[in-house]
N, C-alpha and C positions, 0 to 999 in steps of 0.2 A: 407356908410357901417358902422354898429355899431362897436365901439371900443371894445377892449378886456374887459375893465372895465364896459362898458355898458352891455355887454353880461353876465358878472358875476353878476351884479346888478339885471338883469332880472331873472337869475337863483335863486338868493336869494329870490326875490319877489315871484316867483312861489313856491318855496319850503316852505317858511314860510306862504304863503297865504293858502296853503293846510292844515295848522295846526290851522286854525281859526275855530270858531263855525260853519261856513258854511260847512266846510269839515266834522266836527264832526257828522253832521246829517247822513252822509253816513256810519260812523263807528258804530253807535249805532242804530240798527234796532228796539230796544225796545221802543224808545221814540216818534217816529213819529206818530202823529194823534191818540194816544191811551190814554185811561184813566189811572189813577194811578193803579187801580186794574188790568187792562189788561197788563200793563208793568210789574207788579209784577208777574203775572201768566206766562208771556212769559219768564221771567228770571228763574222761578222755573222749567218750562218745559225744557229750555235749560240746566239747571243744571243736570237734569236726563239724557239728551242726552250725555253730557260731561262725566258723571260717566260711562255710558254704554260704551262709546268709550275707556275710561281709563281702565276699567276692561277687555275689549277685548284685549287691548294692553299689559296689565300687571295685570293678575289675582290676584297677591299678594297684589295689592293696596286695594282691597276690605277689606281684613282682617285688614290692617293698618288703614283704615278709620273707620271701625266699632269699633276698640279699642281706637280710639282717642277721645279727648275732643270735637272736632268739625272739620269742614273743610270748605273750600270756593272754589267756582268755578267762573272763569271769562272768558268771551269770548271777544277776542280782534280782531280788524282789524287795520292794519297799512299800511302805504305807505311811501316809501323812494324814493326820487327823487334827484339824483346827490349829493347835499351838505347836506341837512337836511331832517329829516323825523319825523313822529310821528303817534300817533294813540290814540284811546279812546276805552273804552269798559265798560261793565256792569257785575255785578256779585252779588253773595249772600254768606253770611256767615251763616252756619247752625251748631248750637251747640246742644248737647243733652238737650231735654226739654226746649229749648229756642226759642223765636220768630226769624224768619229769619231777618237778617240785610242786607239790600240792599246797595250795594256800587258801586262806579265808579272807573275806572282806567284811567289815562292819561299818555301818553308816549311821550317823546321827545328824539330823537336820533341825534347824530352827526356822520358824516362820509361820505365817498364818496361811492356812489352806486346807483343803481336803482332797483326797484322791489316793488311788493305788497305782503304782507304776512298776513295770518290770523292764529291765534293760540288760544288755550285754556290753561289757567293756573289753576292748582288745588293745593291749599294749605292744608296741614294737620297740625292741631294744637295738640301738645302732652299734653298741659296743658291749663286750663282755663285762666291762667294769660297771656299766649302767645296769645290766641285768643282775649281776652279782649283788650290787648295792640294793636293788629292789628286793631280792630274795632274802639276803642275809641280814639286812638292817631293818627290814620292815619299811613301809612307806606310807606316808599320810598325804592325801590329796587335800591341801588346805584351802583351796579356793575354787573359783569358777572361771573357766576359760572358754573362749569361743573358737569356732573353726575359722575365724578370720586369719589366724596365724598358720599359714600353710607351710608344709615342709617342702623344701626344694633341694634337689641334688642334680648336679650337671644340667641345670636349666630345665629340669622336668618337674613340674609341680604335681605332687600326689594329693589330689583333691580330697578334702575332708580329713586328712591326717593332721592332728593338732599336736604341737609341741607342748608337753606338760612338765618336762624336766630336761636337764641336759642329757642328750642321747636317748630320750624316751619320747615316743610318739604315741598317740592314742586315737582310737576310733570308738564311737559309742553307737550301738544299735538300739532302736526302740521298735515297738510294734509297727510303726509307720516307716521304718527304714533308718538310714543314717541320721543321727541327730545333727541339726544345724548348730545347736549350742550344747557343748559338753558340760555336764554338771557332775561334780564329784566332791562338793564341799563337805569337809568333815569325814572323809572316807579313809579308813585305815586298812592296809593290806599287810598280812603277816602269815608266816608258815603255819600249816596245819600239823601240829605235833604228831597226832595219831596216824595220819596218812603217810607221813614221811619216815616212819620207823623202818 
């Protein structure tokens, strides 16, 4: 009969094994057996789907995005099994009169739990500087914030837009709609070298 320590070791192996590139192929449907052009097109199509879902859940988001310097959408799939979890995703940053910039996201979580989750993140950049910093320097979401911090401009509150960095707002969509609590702990956003050639 396996000892307690052997059982824990097995759980660690399973948990971290699912965060390898082998697992990543299940989390990024845009990459499998497709050309660069097809992957780009899939991401752009997904971008439109995400925007449609966001505007249905929160109509004021459309006005916020239209008045912004740019925005980004990311589609994520994550899995959490007992001790550790993670996920990957793809997305695109779209600025006014600028070429799309294709990006990846990678997430590693710690904590006890079990479950599978999928969600979409939408970032809204209030300035070109904030957008350029996100794109060119990479960005790591180091904590967890809640939608309690609403963004207000000219006395108009944009419900459910959460300030996550200077000049950067965020929405998070789940299967049940807009997330009341935005989670992004340990998530890294960075350029997709292959798709930006």
